[in-house]
VOPAGU-2260 file (C-alpha; in pm, 1 decimal, decimal comma):
REM VOPAGU-2260
SITE   aa  ch    i         X         Y         Z
SITE  MET   A    0   -1784,3   -2336,7    -238,4
SITE  SER   A    1   -1440,5   -2295,8     -83,6
SITE  HIS   A    2   -1117,6   -2110,7    -141,6
SITE  HIS   A    3    -842,2   -2244,9    -369,4
SITE  ALA   A    4    -501,3   -2094,9    -425,2
SITE  ASN   A    5    -553,4   -2101,3    -800,3
SITE  PHE   A    6    -835,1   -1856,6    -870,0
SITE  PRO   A    7   -1115,0   -1963,0   -1109,4
SITE  GLY   A    8   -1090,2   -1654,8   -1331,0
SITE  GLY   A    9   -1338,1   -1382,7   -1405,3
SITE  PRO   A   10   -1381,0   -1064,8   -1201,0
SITE  SER   A   11   -1359,2   -1079,9    -819,9
SITE  TRP   A   12   -1577,0    -888,2    -580,0
SITE  ALA   A   13   -1590,9    -829,8    -206,1
SITE  VAL   A   14   -1940,4    -864,3     -59,6
SITE  GLU   A   15   -2057,4    -737,8     278,9
SITE  ALA   A   16   -2373,6    -889,7     426,0
SITE  ARG   A   17   -2566,5    -842,4     748,4
SITE  PRO   A   18   -2414,5   -1038,8    1036,1
SITE  GLY   A   19   -2534,5   -1397,8    1044,2
SITE  SER   A   20   -2689,0   -1378,5     698,9
SITE  GLY   A   21   -2390,8   -1520,3     511,0
SITE  PRO   A   22   -2516,0   -1883,9     477,1
SITE  GLY   A   23   -2836,4   -1755,8     316,2
SITE  VAL   A   24   -2639,7   -1534,6      80,1
SITE  GLU   A   25   -2420,4   -1828,4      -9,4
SITE  ARG   A   26   -2720,3   -2044,4     -92,0
SITE  VAL   A   27   -2855,6   -1780,9    -329,7
SITE  TYR   A   28   -2516,2   -1739,8    -495,9
SITE  ALA   A   29   -2481,6   -2114,5    -533,2
SITE  GLN   A   30   -2782,8   -2107,4    -768,0
SITE  LYS   A   31   -2619,3   -1850,1    -995,9
SITE  PRO   A   32   -2419,8   -2026,2   -1270,4
SITE  GLU   A   33   -2211,7   -1712,9   -1334,4
SITE  ILE   A   34   -2063,5   -1737,9    -982,9
SITE  LEU   A   35   -1768,4   -1968,8    -977,5
SITE  GLN   A   36   -1644,1   -1948,8    -620,8
SITE  VAL   A   37   -1730,6   -1788,2    -283,8
SITE  THR   A   38   -1486,0   -1754,9       8,7
SITE  LYS   A   39   -1556,3   -1610,6     351,3
SITE  LEU   A   40   -1298,9   -1379,1     517,7
SITE  PRO   A   41   -1348,2   -1489,2     875,0
SITE  HIS   A   42   -1131,2   -1226,7    1045,4
SITE  PHE   A   43   -1257,0    -939,3     833,1
SITE  SER   A   44   -1607,7   -1058,9     931,5
SITE  SER   A   45   -1526,1   -1067,0    1300,8
SITE  LEU   A   46   -1351,5    -731,6    1305,5
SITE  LEU   A   47   -1625,7    -545,9    1117,4
SITE  GLU   A   48   -1913,8    -748,3    1274,3
SITE  ARG   A   49   -2047,5    -831,6     921,5
SITE  ASP   A   50   -2023,7   -1135,1     695,5
SITE  ILE   A   51   -1752,6   -1056,6     440,7
SITE  TYR   A   52   -1703,8   -1270,3     129,4
SITE  LEU   A   53   -1489,7   -1276,3    -179,2
SITE  VAL   A   54   -1682,8   -1381,7    -491,9
SITE  TRP   A   55   -1543,4   -1480,3    -832,4
SITE  GLY   A   56   -1749,9   -1501,0   -1148,1
SITE  ASP   A   57   -1836,6   -1357,2   -1487,4
SITE  LEU   A   58   -2117,2   -1129,4   -1371,9
SITE  LYS   A   59   -2188,6    -764,6   -1324,8
SITE  LEU   A   60   -2181,4    -573,6    -997,7
SITE  ARG   A   61   -2557,9    -540,7    -962,8
SITE  ASP   A   62   -2605,1    -918,6   -1012,6
SITE  LEU   A   63   -2452,2    -971,5    -662,8
SITE  TYR   A   64   -2731,3    -789,3    -486,1
SITE  VAL   A   65   -2959,3   -1019,2    -295,9
SITE  GLN   A   66   -3140,5    -986,6      34,0
SITE  ASP   A   67   -2911,5    -890,3     329,0
SITE  VAL   A   68   -2623,3    -777,6     110,9
SITE  LEU   A   69   -2514,0    -432,3     222,2
SITE  MET   A   70   -2225,2    -348,7      -4,0
SITE  VAL   A   71   -2029,8    -486,2    -304,2
SITE  GLU   A   72   -1695,0    -356,8    -417,2
SITE  GLY   A   73   -1446,5    -462,6    -686,5
SITE  GLY   A   74   -1179,6    -282,2    -889,0
SITE  ILE   A   75   -1291,2      75,7    -910,1
SITE  ALA   A   76   -1658,4       3,6    -852,1
SITE  LEU   A   77   -1852,5       8,9    -525,9
SITE  LEU   A   78   -2227,9      19,0    -462,1
SITE  TYR   A   79   -2435,3      10,1    -146,9
SITE  ASN   A   80   -2767,2    -176,9    -144,1
SITE  GLY   A   81   -3050,2      73,5    -144,2
SITE  PRO   A   82   -3413,4     120,9    -231,1
SITE  LYS   A   83   -3344,6     223,0    -592,8
SITE  VAL   A   84   -3267,4     -13,3    -883,4
SITE  PRO   A   85   -2991,6      -6,8    -974,3
SITE  PRO   A   86   -2850,5      96,8    -628,8
SITE  PRO   A   87   -2704,7     446,9    -622,5
SITE  PRO   A   88   -2325,4     480,3    -645,6
SITE  LEU   A   89   -2135,3     585,8    -338,1
SITE  LEU   A   90   -1956,2     864,7    -526,5
SITE  PRO   A   91   -1996,4    1047,8    -859,0
SITE  PRO   A   92   -1868,9     842,3   -1154,7
SITE  LEU   A   93   -1514,7     883,9   -1279,3
SITE  ARG   A   94   -1453,2    1106,3   -1579,5
SITE  PRO   A   95   -1335,6     943,1   -1907,6
SITE  ASP   A   96    -981,2    1074,6   -1865,9
SITE  GLN   A   97    -962,4     926,7   -1517,1
SITE  TYR   A   98   -1077,4     587,6   -1638,1
SITE  LEU   A   99    -820,0     609,0   -1910,2
SITE  ALA   A  100    -537,3     690,6   -1673,4
SITE  LEU   A  101    -632,2     395,6   -1456,6
SITE  ALA   A  102    -681,0     158,4   -1749,3
SITE  LEU   A  103    -345,6     236,8   -1902,6
SITE  GLN   A  104    -169,8     147,0   -1576,6
SITE  ARG   A  105    -340,5    -194,6   -1585,6
SITE  VAL   A  106    -266,5    -297,9   -1941,6
SITE  PRO   A  107     -84,0    -642,1   -1935,9
SITE  VAL   A  108     278,7    -629,2   -2050,8
SITE  GLN   A  109     211,1    -862,7   -2346,2
SITE  LEU   A  110     -71,0    -640,8   -2477,0
SITE  ARG   A  111      81,2    -299,1   -2443,1
SITE  SER   A  112     217,4    -257,4   -2796,7
SITE  ARG   A  113    -114,5    -386,3   -2944,1
SITE  VAL   A  114    -313,6    -133,7   -2738,8
SITE  GLU   A  115     -79,1     143,2   -2838,4
SITE  GLN   A  116    -119,5      57,2   -3205,4
SITE  ALA   A  117    -495,1      31,4   -3176,5
SITE  LEU   A  118    -531,8     366,4   -3014,3
SITE  GLY   A  119    -281,0     546,7   -3231,7
SITE  ALA   A  120    -359,7     910,9   -3299,5
SITE  ARG   A  121    -702,0     874,5   -3137,9
SITE  TYR   A  122    -533,5     833,6   -2801,7
SITE  GLU   A  123    -338,7    1159,4   -2835,4
SITE  ALA   A  124    -652,0    1345,1   -2961,3
SITE  PHE   A  125    -855,2    1209,0   -2672,8
SITE  ILE   A  126    -600,4    1322,8   -2416,8
SITE  ARG   A  127    -572,8    1672,2   -2568,7
SITE  ALA   A  128    -952,3    1703,4   -2552,2
SITE  GLN   A  129    -948,9    1638,0   -2176,4
SITE  ASP   A  130    -876,5    1878,8   -1891,3
SITE  VAL   A  131    -601,2    1654,2   -1752,2
SITE  PRO   A  132    -279,3    1591,0   -1954,3
SITE  VAL   A  133    -210,0    1221,6   -1899,4
SITE  LYS   A  134     141,6    1120,9   -2011,9
SITE  VAL   A  135     183,7     748,5   -2052,0
SITE  SER   A  136     436,1     534,0   -2233,6
SITE  LEU   A  137     252,4     206,1   -2289,2
SITE  ARG   A  138     576,1      18,9   -2357,2
SITE  ALA   A  139     728,1     108,7   -2024,1
SITE  GLU   A  140     740,5    -153,8   -1750,8
SITE  LEU   A  141     552,0     -87,0   -1428,3
SITE  PRO   A  142     784,7    -190,8   -1146,9
SITE  PHE   A  143     671,5      88,3    -914,8
SITE  GLY   A  144     301,1     121,9    -995,9
SITE  ALA   A  145     333,3     386,6   -1269,1
SITE  PRO   A  146     462,7     384,0   -1629,8
SITE  GLY   A  147     784,8     535,4   -1748,2
SITE  LEU   A  148    1012,2     461,7   -1450,9
SITE  PHE   A  149    1361,4     313,2   -1502,2
SITE  VAL   A  150    1385,3     -48,4   -1381,0
SITE  GLY   A  151    1754,2     -17,9   -1288,1
SITE  ASP   A  152    2075,1    -179,6   -1407,2
SITE  GLU   A  153    2195,9    -491,4   -1225,0
SITE  VAL   A  154    2530,0    -432,2   -1046,2
SITE  SER   A  155    2761,0    -631,9    -822,7
SITE  GLU   A  156    2778,0    -621,9    -440,7
SITE  ASN   A  157    3110,9    -448,8    -472,1
SITE  ARG   A  158    2948,7    -172,0    -670,5
SITE  PHE   A  159    2679,4    -143,7    -399,3
SITE  GLN   A  160    2949,2    -104,0    -136,6
SITE  GLU   A  161    3146,4     145,4    -342,5
SITE  ASP   A  162    2838,5     351,3    -431,2
SITE  GLY   A  163    2732,7     395,6     -66,9
SITE  SER   A  164    2391,0     539,0    -157,6
SITE  LEU   A  165    2200,4     347,0     110,0
SITE  GLN   A  166    2446,6     442,8     377,9
SITE  ARG   A  167    2412,1     808,9     284,7
SITE  ILE   A  168    2035,9     770,8     289,0
SITE  LEU   A  169    2043,3     622,5     639,0
SITE  GLU   A  170    2246,2     921,6     758,3
SITE  MET   A  171    2008,6    1168,7     589,9
SITE  ILE   A  172    1708,7    1023,1     780,6
SITE  GLY   A  173    1886,5    1013,1    1119,3
SITE  ALA   A  174    1906,4     639,0    1151,0
SITE  PRO   A  175    2261,7     597,8    1293,3
SITE  ALA   A  176    2185,2     858,1    1564,1
SITE  ALA   A  177    1861,0     675,8    1643,5
SITE  TRP   A  178    2043,7     343,2    1690,6
SITE  GLU   A  179    2209,5     489,6    2001,4
SITE  HIS   A  180    1867,7     449,5    2159,9
SITE  GLY   A  181    1731,4     143,2    1989,6
SITE  THR   A  182    1720,2     -58,2    1665,7
SITE  GLY   A  183    1366,8    -197,1    1670,6
SITE  GLU   A  184    1427,0    -489,8    1899,4
SITE  GLY   A  185    1118,3    -700,3    1962,4
SITE  MET   A  186     929,8    -539,1    1670,8
SITE  THR   A  187     809,9    -695,6    1348,5
SITE  ILE   A  188     773,5    -527,2    1009,8
SITE  ALA   A  189     510,3    -706,1     805,9
SITE  ILE   A  190     546,0    -659,6     430,2
SITE  ILE   A  191     276,4    -747,1     175,2
SITE  ASP   A  192     461,4    -774,8    -152,5
SITE  ASP   A  193     601,5   -1024,6    -405,4
SITE  GLY   A  194     819,4   -1196,4    -143,0
SITE  CYS   A  195    1103,8   -1080,5      84,0
SITE  SER   A  196    1427,2   -1218,3     -58,8
SITE  GLY   A  197    1746,9   -1148,9     133,5
SITE  VAL   A  198    1599,7   -1189,2     485,9
SITE  PRO   A  199    1818,3   -1420,6     692,0
SITE  LEU   A  200    1651,0   -1701,9     887,6
SITE  GLU   A  201    1716,2   -1537,6    1224,0
SITE  LYS   A  202    1528,4   -1225,6    1104,5
SITE  ARG   A  203    1215,5   -1404,7     984,6
SITE  ASP   A  204     908,1   -1373,7    1208,0
SITE  HIS   A  205     623,0   -1539,9    1010,6
SITE  SER   A  206     506,3   -1573,1     652,2
SITE  TRP   A  207     198,8   -1644,3     438,9
SITE  THR   A  208     118,1   -1706,8      73,4
SITE  ASN   A  209    -176,1   -1842,7    -121,1
SITE  ILE   A  210      38,1   -1943,4    -420,2
SITE  THR   A  211      30,8   -2319,6    -462,6
SITE  LYS   A  212     382,6   -2448,2    -366,2
SITE  GLY   A  213     494,2   -2084,6    -350,2
SITE  ASP   A  214     785,8   -1972,1    -137,1
SITE  PRO   A  215     662,6   -1666,3      62,3
SITE  TRP   A  216    1026,0   -1548,8     108,9
SITE  LYS   A  217    1130,9   -1560,5    -257,2
SITE  SER   A  218    1086,2   -1222,6    -428,2
SITE  ASP   A  219     965,0   -1318,3    -773,2
SITE  GLY   A  220    1013,0    -969,2    -921,9
SITE  GLY   A  221    1269,3    -829,7    -683,8
SITE  HIS   A  222    1048,4    -549,3    -550,3
SITE  GLY   A  223     967,8    -711,6    -217,2
SITE  GLY   A  224    1331,2    -792,6    -164,5
SITE  MET   A  225    1413,3    -423,2    -197,6
SITE  VAL   A  226    1146,9    -325,8      54,2
SITE  ALA   A  227    1251,0    -589,8     312,3
SITE  ARG   A  228    1623,5    -517,3     285,9
SITE  ILE   A  229    1582,8    -141,2     318,7
SITE  ALA   A  230    1351,7    -192,1     621,8
SITE  MET   A  231    1619,1    -411,3     783,7
SITE  ALA   A  232    1888,5    -154,2     710,1
SITE  VAL   A  233    1684,9     110,6     892,6
SITE  ALA   A  234    1575,2    -106,6    1187,4
SITE  PRO   A  235    1839,2    -382,9    1216,8
SITE  GLY   A  236    1691,4    -511,4    1541,9
SITE  ALA   A  237    1345,1    -575,1    1395,9
SITE  LYS   A  238    1222,3    -891,2    1235,6
SITE  ILE   A  239    1037,1    -927,7     904,0
SITE  ALA   A  240     705,1   -1098,6     819,5
SITE  SER   A  241     649,9   -1177,2     452,6
SITE  HIS   A  242     300,5   -1197,3     308,4
SITE  LYS   A  243     306,9   -1289,7     -60,9
SITE  PRO   A  244     -36,5   -1271,1    -233,8
SITE  ALA   A  245     -96,3   -1454,8    -561,4
SITE  GLY   A  246    -115,2   -1252,9    -880,7
SITE  ASP   A  247    -396,5   -1221,4   -1128,3
SITE  ASP   A  248    -409,3   -1267,2   -1505,4
SITE  ARG   A  249    -239,2    -922,4   -1541,5
SITE  GLY   A  250      63,3   -1047,4   -1354,5
SITE  VAL   A  251      11,9    -819,3   -1053,8
SITE  MET   A  252    -107,3    -886,7    -701,9
SITE  SER   A  253    -481,8    -935,2    -720,1
SITE  SER   A  254    -708,4    -733,9    -489,9
SITE  SER   A  255    -874,6   -1058,0    -375,1
SITE  SER   A  256    -536,4   -1206,9    -276,6
SITE  ILE   A  257    -444,5    -887,1     -90,2
SITE  TYR   A  258    -767,3    -915,9     109,8
SITE  MET   A  259    -681,0   -1276,9     187,2
SITE  SER   A  260    -338,7   -1172,3     301,1
SITE  ALA   A  261    -484,8    -900,3     523,5
SITE  ASP   A  262    -731,1   -1154,0     673,1
SITE  ALA   A  263    -432,1   -1382,2     750,9
SITE  LEU   A  264    -259,2   -1089,6     917,7
SITE  LEU   A  265    -560,7   -1032,2    1133,7
SITE  GLU   A  266    -545,9   -1392,9    1243,9
SITE  HIS   A  267    -182,9   -1349,7    1328,9
SITE  PHE   A  268    -253,1   -1030,3    1524,0
SITE  LEU   A  269    -523,3   -1203,3    1724,3
SITE  ALA   A  270    -308,6   -1505,6    1803,4
SITE  ARG   A  271      -8,3   -1302,0    1908,7
SITE  ASN   A  272    -212,6   -1058,2    2114,1
SITE  HIS   A  273    -369,9   -1353,4    2298,1
SITE  GLU   A  274     -43,6   -1539,6    2362,4
SITE  GLN   A  275     195,1   -1254,7    2444,5
SITE  GLY   A  276     -24,2    -969,4    2563,0
SITE  HIS   A  277    -103,9    -645,1    2394,9
SITE  GLU   A  278     233,8    -473,6    2452,7
SITE  GLN   A  279     410,3    -741,1    2253,3
SITE  GLY   A  280     149,5    -763,5    1978,6
SITE  HIS   A  281     218,9    -436,2    1795,8
SITE  GLU   A  282     357,6    -460,4    1448,8
SITE  HIS   A  283     432,8    -221,2    1159,0
SITE  LEU   A  284     300,9    -273,8     814,8
SITE  SER   A  285     489,4    -158,7     502,5
SITE  PHE   A  286     281,0    -121,6     185,3
SITE  SER   A  287     487,1     -14,9    -112,1
SITE  TRP   A  288     215,2     -49,0    -376,3
SITE  GLY   A  289    -127,7      76,9    -471,3
SITE  VAL   A  290    -339,4     230,0    -744,6
SITE  ALA   A  291    -373,8     599,2    -813,6
SITE  GLY   A  292    -545,7     824,8   -1068,3
SITE  CYS   A  293    -558,4    1185,0   -1169,0
SITE  GLN   A  294    -759,4    1467,9   -1002,2
SITE  SER   A  295    -804,6    1315,3    -655,8
SITE  VAL   A  296    -969,2     995,3    -768,4
SITE  TRP   A  297   -1113,0     818,1    -468,0
SITE  LEU   A  298   -1106,1     452,2    -567,4
SITE  PRO   A  299   -1411,8     291,5    -411,5
SITE  GLY   A  300   -1258,3     -57,0    -436,8
SITE  ASN   A  301   -1051,2      25,7    -130,1
SITE  VAL   A  302   -1331,5     119,6     106,6
SITE  LEU   A  303   -1349,1    -218,7     278,5
SITE  GLY   A  304    -973,0    -225,6     324,5
SITE  ALA   A  305    -979,3     127,2     467,8
SITE  ARG   A  306   -1234,9      23,6     726,5
SITE  VAL   A  307   -1032,1    -278,2     829,1
SITE  LEU   A  308    -708,3     -84,5     859,9
SITE  LYS   A  309    -880,3     184,0    1066,0
SITE  LYS   A  310    -997,4     -86,2    1316,2
SITE  VAL   A  311    -648,1    -239,8    1323,6
SITE  ASP   A  312    -507,2      99,5    1422,5
SITE  GLU   A  313    -774,1     158,8    1684,9
SITE  LYS   A  314    -693,1    -171,7    1847,4
SITE  GLY   A  315    -322,7     -92,8    1851,2
SITE  TRP   A  316    -227,3    -402,7    1648,0
SITE  ALA   A  317     -25,4    -227,0    1382,2
SITE  THR   A  318      88,4     105,5    1243,2
SITE  LEU   A  319      91,0     162,0     868,5
SITE  ALA   A  320     346,8     305,4     627,6
SITE  TRP   A  321     225,1     329,8     268,1
SITE  ALA   A  322     383,8     449,6     -53,3
SITE  PHE   A  323     205,9     764,1    -160,2
SITE  GLY   A  324     253,5     680,0    -524,1
SITE  ASN   A  325     460,1     751,7    -837,7
SITE  SER   A  326     191,1     916,8   -1051,1
SITE  ARG   A  327     268,2    1287,4   -1075,1
SITE  HIS   A  328     463,9    1252,0   -1406,6
SITE  VAL   A  329     178,2    1042,8   -1551,0
SITE  CYS   A  330     -86,8    1304,4   -1471,8
SITE  GLY   A  331     107,5    1614,4   -1575,2
SITE  ASN   A  332      44,9    1921,5   -1362,1
SITE  SER   A  333    -294,6    1810,6   -1231,4
SITE  ARG   A  334    -350,3    1742,9    -864,4
SITE  VAL   A  335    -292,4    1374,4    -802,8
SITE  SER   A  336    -421,7    1173,2    -514,7
SITE  GLY   A  337    -176,1     925,9    -383,8
SITE  TYR   A  338    -273,2     566,4    -343,9
SITE  THR   A  339    -608,9     571,6    -172,2
SITE  LEU   A  340    -522,5     361,9     132,8
SITE  ALA   A  341    -209,2     571,5     172,5
SITE  SER   A  342    -434,6     871,9     238,3
SITE  ILE   A  343    -636,5     740,5     528,4
SITE  PRO   A  344    -560,6     911,6     863,9
SITE  SER   A  345    -415,3     599,4    1025,1
SITE  ALA   A  346    -145,9     561,9     758,0
SITE  LEU   A  347     175,9     746,6     701,3
SITE  GLY   A  348     182,2     820,3     332,8
SITE  VAL   A  349     538,6     844,1     212,5
SITE  GLY   A  350     672,2    1058,4     -73,6
SITE  ALA   A  351    1009,3    1048,1    -252,7
SITE  LEU   A  352    1299,0    1292,6    -255,6
SITE  ASP   A  353    1622,1    1293,3    -454,1
SITE  MET   A  354    1960,4    1278,8    -290,3
SITE  GLN   A  355    1966,4    1656,4    -263,1
SITE  GLY   A  356    1637,5    1660,0     -71,5
SITE  ARG   A  357    1420,7    1780,7    -363,1
SITE  PRO   A  358    1093,4    1611,5    -460,1
SITE  GLN   A  359    1137,2    1338,0    -724,2
SITE  PHE   A  360     963,3    1414,0   -1054,8
SITE  TYR   A  361     719,6    1124,9   -1007,9
SITE  THR   A  362     628,1    1148,6    -638,7
SITE  SER   A  363     252,2    1187,7    -616,6
SITE  LEU   A  364      96,1    1518,9    -520,5
SITE  GLY   A  365    -138,3    1569,1    -222,2
SITE  PRO   A  366    -366,0    1641,5     -54,3
SITE  GLY   A  367    -483,2    1293,1      16,8
SITE  ALA   A  368    -816,3    1170,4    -108,5
SITE  VAL   A  369    -937,7    1083,3     246,6
SITE  PHE   A  370    -709,8    1259,8     497,3
SITE  PRO   A  371    -591,8    1580,6     323,6
SITE  PHE   A  372    -257,7    1606,7     506,1
SITE  GLN   A  373     -95,8    1333,2     298,2
SITE  PRO   A  374     179,0    1261,4     216,7
SITE  ALA   A  375     294,9    1273,7     579,2
SITE  VAL   A  376     671,7    1266,2     519,7
SITE  SER   A  377     921,1    1199,2     246,2
SITE  CYS   A  378    1247,3    1006,8     222,0
SITE  PRO   A  379    1547,3    1023,9     -12,9
SITE  THR   A  380    1611,8     763,9    -282,0
SITE  GLY   A  381    1877,4     727,6    -549,5
SITE  GLY   A  382    2179,1     536,2    -670,1
SITE  VAL   A  383    2245,3     169,4    -606,1
SITE  LEU   A  384    1980,5      -6,3    -391,1
SITE  PRO   A  385    1899,2    -364,9    -292,5
SITE  TRP   A  386    1673,1    -546,4    -535,7
SITE  GLY   A  387    1562,2    -906,7    -478,1
SITE  ASP   A  388    1877,5   -1095,0    -372,9
SITE  GLY   A  389    2103,6    -855,9    -562,6
SITE  TYR   A  390    2148,9    -484,5    -637,1
SITE  ARG   A  391    2044,7    -239,3    -902,3
SITE  ASP   A  392    2158,8     108,7    -997,6
SITE  PHE   A  393    1852,0     330,0   -1022,1
SITE  LYS   A  394    2063,3     642,8   -1082,9
SITE  THR   A  395    1902,6     974,5    -988,9
SITE  GLN   A  396    1547,9     833,0   -1015,6
SITE  GLY   A  397    1594,9     599,8    -722,2
SITE  GLY   A  398    1359,7     318,2    -624,2
SITE  GLY   A  399    1035,5     516,6    -622,8
SITE  THR   A  400     814,2     576,8    -316,5
SITE  SER   A  401     843,8     196,7    -279,1
SITE  SER   A  402    1195,3     231,8    -156,5
SITE  CYS   A  403    1104,3     522,4      76,5
SITE  THR   A  404     814,7     352,5     257,3
SITE  PRO   A  405    1023,8      83,1     432,4
SITE  MET   A  406    1237,7     358,5     581,8
SITE  VAL   A  407     928,4     485,4     758,2
SITE  ALA   A  408     831,3     133,5     855,2
SITE  GLY   A  409    1177,5      95,0    1008,6
SITE  ALA   A  410    1129,8     423,3    1195,6
SITE  LEU   A  411     798,4     294,2    1330,3
SITE  ALA   A  412     973,1     -24,2    1454,6
SITE  ILE   A  413    1241,2     182,0    1633,9
SITE  LEU   A  414     985,8     406,2    1794,1
SITE  GLY   A  415     762,4     113,7    1882,5
SITE  GLY   A  416    1044,0     -65,4    2055,5
SITE  LEU   A  417    1135,6     245,1    2261,3
SITE  PHE   A  418     781,2     348,2    2344,7
SITE  PRO   A  419     569,6      27,6    2364,1
SITE  GLU   A  420     279,4     201,8    2538,1
SITE  ALA   A  421     238,2     473,5    2279,3
SITE  GLY   A  422     -46,6     450,8    2030,7
SITE  GLY   A  423     -14,6     481,6    1656,5
SITE  ARG   A  424    -155,5     833,2    1657,9
SITE  GLN   A  425     116,1     957,9    1891,9
SITE  VAL   A  426     391,1     787,5    1692,4
SITE  ARG   A  427     263,2     929,4    1367,0
SITE  ALA   A  428     246,9    1281,6    1521,4
SITE  ALA   A  429     605,9    1243,3    1640,0
SITE  ILE   A  430     725,9    1152,6    1292,0
SITE  ARG   A  431     546,5    1451,1    1138,1
SITE  ALA   A  432     660,1    1685,6    1417,8
SITE  SER   A  433    1027,1    1596,8    1367,7
SITE  ALA   A  434    1044,8    1610,1     989,3
SITE  SER   A  435    1253,2    1872,7     819,1
SITE  HIS   A  436     981,9    2142,6     789,4
SITE  ALA   A  437     746,1    2020,8    1062,3
SITE  GLY   A  438     589,1    2365,6    1103,1
SITE  TYR   A  439     399,6    2343,1     778,1
SITE  TRP   A  440     259,5    2081,9     541,0
SITE  ASP   A  441     357,5    2074,7     168,8
SITE  PRO   A  442     151,5    1877,6     -87,8
SITE  LEU   A  443     468,1    1734,4    -243,1
SITE  THR   A  444     680,4    1647,5      60,2
SITE  GLY   A  445     435,7    1642,0     349,4
SITE  TYR   A  446     601,3    1768,1     667,6
SITE  GLY   A  447     942,6    1715,5     513,1
SITE  MET   A  448    1220,4    1460,2     527,4
SITE  LEU   A  449    1202,7    1184,2     786,2
SITE  ASN   A  450    1436,9    1222,7    1086,2
SITE  ILE   A  451    1419,3     922,4    1317,4
SITE  ALA   A  452    1656,8    1057,7    1588,2
SITE  LYS   A  453    1450,7    1376,2    1618,4
SITE  ALA   A  454    1132,5    1169,7    1627,6
SITE  ILE   A  455    1260,2     990,2    1935,4
SITE  GLU   A  456    1316,2    1329,1    2101,8
SITE  MET   A  457     974,6    1450,2    1996,8
SITE  MET   A  458     777,0    1149,0    2134,1
SITE  PRO   A  459     702,5    1298,2    2479,7
SITE  ARG   A  460     540,4    1603,1    2332,7
SITE  ALA   A  461     407,0    1463,5    2007,0
SITE  ARG   A  462      47,7    1527,5    2114,0
SITE  LEU   A  463     117,8    1898,9    2084,4
SITE  HIS   A  464     173,9    1881,4    1704,7
SITE  PRO   A  465    -136,4    1995,1    1511,9
SITE  SER   A  466    -151,1    1669,1    1315,5
SITE  TYR   A  467    -230,9    1484,4    1637,6
SITE  ALA   A  468    -557,8    1677,1    1672,9
SITE  LEU   A  469    -630,3    1673,2    1299,9
SITE  GLU   A  470    -641,0    1292,8    1296,7
SITE  SER   A  471    -932,4    1293,9    1540,5
SITE  LEU   A  472   -1164,4    1488,0    1310,8
SITE  PRO   A  473   -1435,1    1284,0    1124,1
SITE  TRP   A  474   -1264,9    1260,7     789,4
């Protein structure tokens, strides 16, 4: 059983087995007709010192438990192997309103109107009966991970130049002043998205996709093009790596593809670290996507990814910038956890501000589900922004936390180029310590608006900021 770019269908799961036991687990799985395909993630396995597999098939979670399997995760489900049958869950089950909030964000575009009609008044009655007021328009597109956001109006390049929103944003986050010291030379910003349109050949570092005959640099939806071009605007000396995972039957990046992409990144990190030495192997990852729910939902399907990213940070291979999410308006006034992986200590969760420096109506509310002091910082967004190969006017809404995250990734590239010996923890502390209200943390804006120039000044004493010590606690 081997990997193919075109997935066989059915649910996909990640399976963790005892080291060296994988061949035996594969043999047992091969006898199960419900299992359609098994793929080993070699670099996940090496990094975690376990045998890690992706499994596709029309079967339930508990059906994957065999001897030597330690953990199975998929979607919003995760179980550890234990003495009880069925194995006990890692965390308490989600409440019905939380499941509903998640499910409504995953409804395929072609089915939304049908689902809305089927639920009808029962949906409204169900929501009113719950503690959390979930506000969802099923007909809205989901370009930024949450319903109800404006997808923007296409405009010309002349309109982009006349509007000047991106230039004003760069000035607000201290980018021009930072360029007097460095622009990210020698650094790479790796982006896992729908392709990175608009990146010139001389700015391309490496790429990966598991889409058959797919172009890893072509942004199919336009989102990845926005992320890449904003990152280049912030750190013009850095290069871009484009990782483009295949989508699933919902038309979104599948979790299994994302794990394959991350495994390919690990292979790249290992090769570069071996060839060029550690000081040239550090990169910066920009994640402008995720899944979030209401009332601090910790999504167990991200546990394996969180462990891998923690190891990547410990080894000094990469520093992470992650969109904190666009879910506050969906979940009303309830406390909202940002995207789960955006709330691990080794990531900088990024919130969204308007062009006056106020929190956007949708920017997700902290504290983080894992590391409570998330979001870390926020960035402004609004007006005409890059999108794919062109431009779109997002008006006052802006491009979501998706457009803010590459600004922080660009900041990481600038700091990484100037301070190659500094670890991720020190760089993250410098960014927090130099934000607009660095003396206190706010659940909507983190430590405030990003200021790259001040972060450069703060680097020598970043370890004095409280967040440096907070990261070391056993979260």
